[in-house]
C-alpha positions as CSV (number, residue, x, y, z in Angstrom):
1,M,9.9,6.4,-30.5
2,T,7.3,4.3,-32.4
3,T,3.7,3.8,-31.4
4,T,4.5,0.2,-30.5
5,E,7.3,1.3,-28.1
6,K,5.0,3.9,-26.5
7,I,2.3,1.3,-25.9
8,A,4.9,-1.1,-24.5
9,N,6.2,1.5,-22.1
10,A,2.7,2.5,-21.1
11,K,1.9,-1.2,-20.3
12,K,5.0,-1.4,-18.1
13,R,4.0,1.7,-16.2
14,I,0.5,0.3,-15.7
15,D,1.8,-3.0,-14.5
16,E,4.1,-1.2,-12.0
17,L,1.2,0.9,-10.7
18,E,-1.0,-2.2,-10.3
19,R,1.8,-3.8,-8.3
20,L,2.1,-0.7,-6.1
21,I,-1.6,-0.6,-5.5
22,K,-1.7,-4.3,-4.5
23,Y,1.3,-3.7,-2.2
24,W,-0.3,-0.7,-0.6
25,N,-3.6,-2.6,-0.1
26,D,-1.8,-5.6,1.4
27,S,0.3,-3.4,3.7
28,E,-2.8,-1.6,5.0
29,R,-4.4,-4.9,6.0
30,D,-1.2,-5.9,7.7
31,E,-1.0,-2.6,9.6
32,A,-4.6,-3.0,10.7
33,K,-3.7,-6.4,12.2
34,I,-0.6,-5.0,13.9
35,V,-2.3,-1.9,15.3
36,N,-5.4,-3.7,16.5
37,F,-4.4,-4.3,20.1
38,N,-5.8,-3.4,23.5
39,I,-4.4,-0.4,25.4
40,N,-4.9,-0.1,29.1
41,I,-5.0,3.6,30.1
42,V,-4.7,4.4,33.8
43,N,-5.4,7.9,35.0
44,K,-3.2,8.9,37.9
45,A,-3.7,12.0,39.9
46,A,-0.7,13.7,41.4
């Protein structure tokens, strides 16, 4: 494998990692919106 091929493969991996990081960051924001709801807790004694 030539140096040029190694660089091209490394660039592809970096691009994939950047896409994953962006996806994870976006999904964390979406989860925060979904999870952010009120919960009514009622304590009942038997």
